[in-house]
Each structure stands twice: as structure tokens, then as C-alpha cells.
C-alpha positions as MATLAB code, in Angstrom:
seq = 'MSNLPIQGECNCSKCYFELYFSIKRIIFWTIIIAIYTVCSLSIFGALLRSVHILQNWKKRLHNQLIENPKSADVWPFHPEFSCDESDIE';
ca = [
      55.372 -134.872 -168.968;
      52.409 -136.986 -167.508;
      52.572 -140.023 -165.623;
      50.622 -142.270 -168.215;
      52.312 -145.717 -168.494;
      54.024 -146.156 -171.795;
      52.255 -148.105 -174.379;
      52.319 -151.835 -173.704;
      53.130 -151.139 -170.076;
      49.736 -151.063 -168.320;
      49.491 -151.924 -164.843;
      45.648 -152.074 -164.155;
      46.231 -154.319 -161.118;
      48.066 -151.803 -159.432;
      44.959 -149.339 -159.890;
      42.468 -152.114 -158.703;
      44.590 -152.551 -155.292;
      44.608 -149.132 -154.553;
      40.792 -148.699 -155.144;
      40.254 -151.901 -153.377;
      42.287 -150.579 -150.086;
      40.773 -147.244 -150.645;
      37.308 -148.714 -150.273;
      38.258 -151.319 -147.777;
      39.494 -148.206 -145.541;
      36.234 -146.113 -146.149;
      34.117 -149.320 -144.928;
      36.542 -149.710 -142.081;
      35.746 -146.053 -140.589;
      32.426 -146.161 -141.723;
      31.932 -149.133 -139.321;
      34.100 -147.418 -136.517;
      31.753 -144.184 -136.545;
      28.467 -146.201 -136.543;
      29.699 -148.053 -133.603;
      30.587 -144.631 -131.784;
      27.541 -143.492 -132.626;
      25.544 -146.448 -131.397;
      27.451 -146.411 -128.368;
      27.203 -142.593 -127.616;
      23.244 -142.518 -128.239;
      22.698 -145.551 -125.619;
      24.703 -143.955 -123.105;
      22.859 -140.442 -123.543;
      19.643 -142.710 -123.650;
      20.502 -144.043 -120.206;
      21.257 -140.913 -118.829;
      17.788 -139.596 -120.073;
      15.854 -142.613 -118.562;
      17.642 -142.407 -115.460;
      16.856 -138.422 -115.281;
      13.097 -139.476 -115.898;
      13.216 -142.215 -113.272;
      14.489 -139.738 -110.739;
      11.862 -137.063 -111.543;
       9.166 -139.658 -111.125;
      10.525 -140.781 -107.711;
      10.261 -136.917 -106.894;
       7.037 -136.372 -107.868;
       5.633 -139.706 -106.260;
       7.428 -138.585 -102.649;
       6.031 -134.999 -103.170;
       2.364 -136.191 -103.718;
       2.741 -139.027 -100.971;
       4.107 -135.971  -98.546;
       0.955 -133.709  -99.753;
      -1.595 -136.657  -98.854;
       0.110 -137.582  -95.726;
       2.689 -135.194  -94.107;
       3.446 -137.548  -91.160;
       5.300 -139.736  -93.866;
       8.113 -136.959  -94.053;
       9.376 -138.731  -90.680;
       9.351 -142.067  -92.535;
      12.479 -143.270  -94.371;
      10.813 -144.945  -97.394;
      13.946 -147.169  -98.374;
      15.690 -149.906  -96.738;
      16.450 -149.067  -93.069;
      20.218 -149.528  -93.494;
      20.123 -146.387  -95.361;
      18.478 -144.348  -92.795;
      19.219 -140.715  -92.003;
      18.594 -141.209  -88.478;
      21.086 -139.081  -86.566;
      20.877 -141.081  -83.352;
      22.553 -143.642  -85.045;
      25.489 -141.813  -85.719;
      26.675 -141.243  -82.220;
];
């Protein structure tokens, strides 16, 4: 026996509500996946940008040391963060 409605007992509103909620659920999960993808890509892009910046700093400091080897003794950053071992004692 099939589950077809008996003649005169058509309940189309139930089908429309099921279709509506099904589409609503699909749209909801599509938006969630899109947000997750955008967040993941922006985090990955920020990490790549940081690596690129660090590589540029490394090249710049390396070129500076080739041009002026005496600058190896000079800490190029803020003096508060110096690596002077005499301050440790």
C-alpha cells in the first residue's frame, strides 16, 4: 500500500512547509560554511603575510650586515629589548 492521500484529503500545506524548512536549513548551513571559509582564509592570509614580513626583515638585516659588518654589534630594535648580557647581572 502506498502513502498517497485519500481522494479529497490532499494536504499540500504540509508538503510546502517541509520544502520551506528544508530550503531554510540548506541556506542556513550554506551561510555557516561560507562564514567558516572566509574566516579560515583570512587567518591563513594573515599567517602568510606575517611570514612574508619576517622574510623581508631577515633579508634586510642580512643585507645590512653584508654592507656594514660592524652593525652586527648594534641591536636594531628598541633598547629595552636589547640582548646585552651585562644587563642580566
